[in-house]
N, C-alpha and C positions, 0 to 999 in steps of 0.2 A: 439346721444351720447350713449344711452343705448346699441345700436347695437355694437358700437366699444368696450365698456366695456365687453360685452358678448363675442365678438370675441377675445379680449385680453385674457380673462380667458380660453377660449377654446384653444387658442394657447399655453398658459403656461402649461395647462394640457397635451396637445399633446407632447410638448417638454419634459416634465418630463417623460412621458411614453416612449418616444423614447430613452431618456438617460438611463432609467432603463433597457430597453431590450438590449441596446448595451453593457451595462456592466453587462450582465447576470451572475448569479451564481446559483449553486445548492447546496444542502446539503444532507448528508446521515449519519446515525449512523455508526461509525467505530468500529464494534465489531464482535466477532465470537461466542457470547453467548447471545441468546435471544429467543424470541417466535418462529421465523421462521428460524433462523440461528443456526446451531449447528455443526460447522466445527472445531473439536478439532485439535490442532497442537501437533504432537508427535515428539519424538526423534527417530532416526533410531537405529538399533541394535548396531552400533558402539558406541553409546552414552548411551547404557543401556536400550533403549526403554522407553515406557511410555509417559505420558503427559509432554510437555515441560514447564519448569519454568525458571525464571530469564532472559527472553528474552525481546526484544523490537520489535514492529511491525510498519511498515510504509505502506502507501497506495499510489499506483500509479494509474493513470487514463488515459484514451484515448477516444477521440471523433472519431467515424466513422472509427475505425481500424487504426488510425494514431499512431505515436510513443507514448510510455508510458511517462508520466510526473509524477515525484515524488512530493508529497505534502511536504512542510517543516515540520519538527518535527517528533515525533514518539510517540507511546503509549506503556508504559510498560505492560508486562503480569500481570494478576491478580494472584498473588501467592497464594491467598486463594482458588482459583479454578484452579488447574494446567491445562495447555493446552489451556487456554482462555485469551483473552484480552478484556477488556470492555472500549473501548475508548470513546472519546467525539463525538459530532456532528462535522463533518468536512465540510468545504465549498469547493466546486469545482469551481474555478474561470472560467469564460467564458462559463458556461453551460447555454444553453437557451432552452433545451428540447431535447427529442429523446433518442435513445439508447446510453449507455455509458458503456465502458469496464473498469474493475478494475483488479488489481493484488496486493496481499499482500505479503510483505517480512518480514521475522522474522530473528533476529540475536542477538548475544551478542557482547559486545564491544562498540566501538564508532560509528559505522555505518555499513551498509550492505556491502559496497565495501571497507571497511577499511582493511589495511594490518594486523591489530591486531585481526581481527575477526576470531574466532575459530569455531563457530557454525553458520550456516546460512541455509536458505531455502526459497522457494517462492511458492506461489500458482499458479495454472494454471490460465490463463486469463479467466475471466468470464464476461459476458455481461448482463446488465439489460435492456431488450428490451423495457420496458415501461419507462425507465429512472428513474430519481430521482426527488425530489421536487425542484422546482425553488424557490429562496428566501432563508430564513434562517431556516424555519421549515421543517425538513425532513419528508418524507412519512413514512419511516420505516427502516428496516434493509436490509442487502444484500440478505437475504432469502436463499433458497436452491441452488441458482446458485453458491454460495461460497462453495467449496469443501475442505475437510481436506487435510493437507499435512504434510510432515515430514521435520525436520531440520537435517542436516548432519554435521559431523566434517569436517572442511576444514583446511588443513595444512597451516601454515604461509609460506609466500614466503621464509623466511630465512631457514625454515626447508627443503623446497624443494631444495634450493641452497646447503645446507650441504649434502643432499642425493646425489645430482649430483656430488659434489666434491669427496665424498667418493667413489662413483662408478667409477669415472674417475681415482682416485688414485689406486684402486684395479685393474682395467684394465691395467694401466701403469705398476704396479709391476708385474702382471702376464706376460705381454709381455716381460719384461726384463729377466725373468727367462728362 
């Protein structure tokens, strides 16, 4: 009887461990301002240069060089320290260990791919070869792998359409003369 109780307990523990590893997750500090990370986000010359303010940042991730997946939500820039965002601890679903690649996007407006976005930019893809912490307690920051980048002015689609119509009208009028 004692053997069957011990075997049952071992079975339950093994099942819980298997379930935990099959639903793996990792976590990382999502910021560009810290002890090992100092990747300032700047505005390009068309926006006056200098550190970026009033933007939002989102995090994308990839396992083993696969397609980038965007995490839901975003982190606003810290306007007290221009050029930086100090986000929360974010959870990477499905992470069970090993290298992981990231990309950071910054924008103003309602979203990075939104038609109303006037300013946007994204970092180069960077990989953390040693991975990140599994579970909910992060190991640390992105570190020196996360490099600075600039945001640029991006014209709205309606602006591009008006430019195209105006150019077409000028060519049409010139052809008629």
